[in-house]
C-alpha positions in Angstrom: -82.8 14.5 139.1 -81.1 12.7 141.9 -82.8 9.6 140.8 -81.3 9.8 137.2 -77.8 10.6 138.5 -78.0 7.7 140.8 -79.1 5.4 138.0 -76.4 6.6 135.7 -73.8 6.2 138.4 -74.9 2.7 139.2 -75.0 1.8 135.5 -71.5 3.3 135.1 -70.2 1.3 138.0 -71.8 -1.9 136.6 -70.4 -1.2 133.2 -66.9 -0.7 134.6 -67.2 -3.9 136.6 -68.4 -5.8 133.5 -65.5 -4.5 131.4 -62.9 -5.4 134.1 -64.4 -8.9 134.5 -64.6 -9.4 130.7 -61.0 -8.4 130.3 -60.0 -10.8 133.1 -62.1 -13.6 131.5 -60.4 -13.1 128.1 -56.9 -13.0 129.8 -57.7 -16.3 131.6 -58.9 -17.9 128.4 -55.7 -16.9 126.6 -53.6 -18.2 129.5 -55.5 -21.5 129.5 -55.2 -21.9 125.7 -51.5 -21.0 125.8 -50.8 -23.5 128.6 -52.8 -26.2 126.8 -51.0 -25.7 123.5 -47.6 -25.4 125.2 -48.1 -28.6 127.3 -49.2 -30.5 124.2 -46.1 -29.3 122.3 -43.8 -30.3 125.2 -45.4 -33.7 125.4 -44.9 -34.3 121.7 -41.4 -33.1 121.9 -40.6 -35.5 124.7 -42.0 -38.4 122.7 -40.2 -37.3 119.6 -36.9 -37.2 121.6 -37.3 -40.8 122.6 -38.2 -41.8 119.0 -35.1 -40.0 117.7 -32.8 -41.7 120.2 -34.4 -45.1 119.3 -34.0 -44.4 115.6 -30.4 -43.4 115.9 -29.5 -46.5 117.8 -31.3 -48.7 115.3 -29.6 -46.9 112.4 -26.2 -47.4 113.9 -26.9 -51.1 114.5 -28.2 -51.4 110.9 -25.2 -49.7 109.5 -22.9 -52.0 111.4 -24.8 -55.0 110.2 -24.8 -53.9 106.6 -21.1 -53.0 106.8 -20.3 -56.4 108.3 -21.9 -58.2 105.3 -20.2 -55.8 102.8 -16.8 -56.4 104.3 -16.1 -52.9 105.8 -18.1 -51.3 108.5 -18.0 -47.9 106.9 -19.8 -49.2 103.8 -22.8 -49.8 105.9 -22.8 -46.2 107.1 -22.6 -45.0 103.5 -25.6 -47.1 102.6 -27.6 -45.8 105.5 -26.6 -42.3 104.7 -27.5 -42.7 101.1 -31.0 -44.0 102.1 -31.5 -41.0 104.4 -30.3 -38.7 101.6 -33.0 -40.0 99.3 -35.6 -39.9 102.0 -34.6 -36.3 102.7 -34.9 -35.3 99.1 -38.4 -36.8 98.8 -39.4 -35.1 102.1 -38.0 -31.8 100.8 -40.0 -32.2 97.5 -43.3 -32.8 99.4 -42.6 -30.7 102.5 -45.7 -28.5 102.1 -48.2 -31.3 101.7 -46.7 -33.8 104.1 -45.2 -31.6 106.9 -46.2 -28.0 106.8 -50.0 -28.4 106.1 -50.6 -31.1 108.8 -48.6 -29.2 111.4 -50.5 -26.0 110.7 -53.8 -27.8 110.9 -52.8 -29.5 114.2 -51.8 -26.2 115.7 -55.0 -24.4 114.6 -57.1 -27.3 115.8 -55.4 -27.4 119.2 -55.8 -23.6 119.5 -59.5 -23.6 118.7 -60.5 -26.5 120.9 
């Protein structure tokens, strides 16, 4: 009888250790995945920030150039604003196919790797 109780106690301790280690492993996997996804997001945001700054400066220069050729500088800003208005409407019309779906796919792919 002692032998069975000893085996059950040992098995119980090993099961408890297994459960604790499994929980720790899953927690570490979640932390690793979260850190990986977050670091990729931050890296992309930093690159995006520099692209936005570059684009703003180029657009100001383009608006001034167009305005100079049209006779008044503010005309150039109207032309550039109208261009971005049209681009914005097109992006709004195709936002699911061009923006939402690729971003969703990228996030899921990053999370599963």
